[in-house]
C-alpha positions in Angstrom: 0.0 0.0 0.0 2.9 2.3 0.8 4.4 1.7 -2.6 1.1 2.5 -4.3 0.8 5.9 -2.5 4.4 6.7 -3.4 3.8 5.9 -7.1 0.6 8.0 -7.2 2.5 10.9 -5.6 5.3 10.5 -8.1 2.9 10.4 -11.1 1.1 13.5 -9.8 4.4 15.3 -9.3 5.6 14.4 -12.8 2.3 15.6 -14.3 2.4 18.9 -12.5 6.0 19.4 -13.6 5.1 18.7 -17.2 2.3 21.2 -17.1 4.5 23.9 -15.6 7.2 23.1 -18.1 4.9 23.2 -21.1 3.3 26.5 -20.0 6.8 28.1 -19.6 7.9 26.6 -23.0 4.9 28.1 -24.8 5.4 31.5 -23.2 9.1 31.5 -24.3 8.2 30.4 -27.8 5.6 33.1 -28.4 8.0 35.8 -26.9 10.7 34.6 -29.3 8.5 34.6 -32.4 6.5 37.8 -32.0 9.3 40.3 -33.0 10.1 38.2 -36.1 6.4 38.2 -37.1 6.3 42.0 -36.7 9.3 42.4 -38.9 7.9 40.1 -41.6 4.6 42.0 -41.5 6.5 45.3 -42.1 8.2 43.8 -45.1 4.9 42.6 -46.5 3.3 46.0 -46.0 6.3 47.6 -47.9 6.0 45.1 -50.7 2.2 45.7 -51.0 2.8 49.5 -51.2 5.4 49.0 -53.9 3.1 46.8 -55.9 0.2 49.2 -55.6 2.4 52.1 -56.7 3.6 50.1 -59.7 0.1 49.2 -60.7 -1.2 52.7 -60.3 1.7 54.1 -62.4 1.2 51.5 -65.1 -2.6 52.3 -65.2 -2.0 56.0 -65.6 0.7 55.4 -68.3 -1.7 53.2 -70.3 -4.5 55.7 -70.1 -2.2 58.4 -71.3 -0.9 56.2 -74.2 -4.4 55.1 -75.1 -5.6 58.7 -75.1 -7.6 58.4 -71.9 -10.8 57.5 -73.7 -11.0 53.9 -72.6 -14.6 53.0 -71.6 -16.1 56.0 -73.4 -19.1 55.2 -75.6 -18.6 56.0 -79.3 -21.2 58.1 -81.1 
């Protein structure tokens, strides 16, 4: 009976230790990844702005080249 009590106590201790370890591990992982994600988001925002500028410039240039009458009904 004494051995059974010792084994149950040891299993509960191991379970509690694993829970604490996993909680700490998850906190450290998210703290380590967050700055990298912000940097990647900044790069993506810059890329999106550059693509939008290129598309807008191309659209304006095409309208100037075509005479700007695209979509106008002909009489």
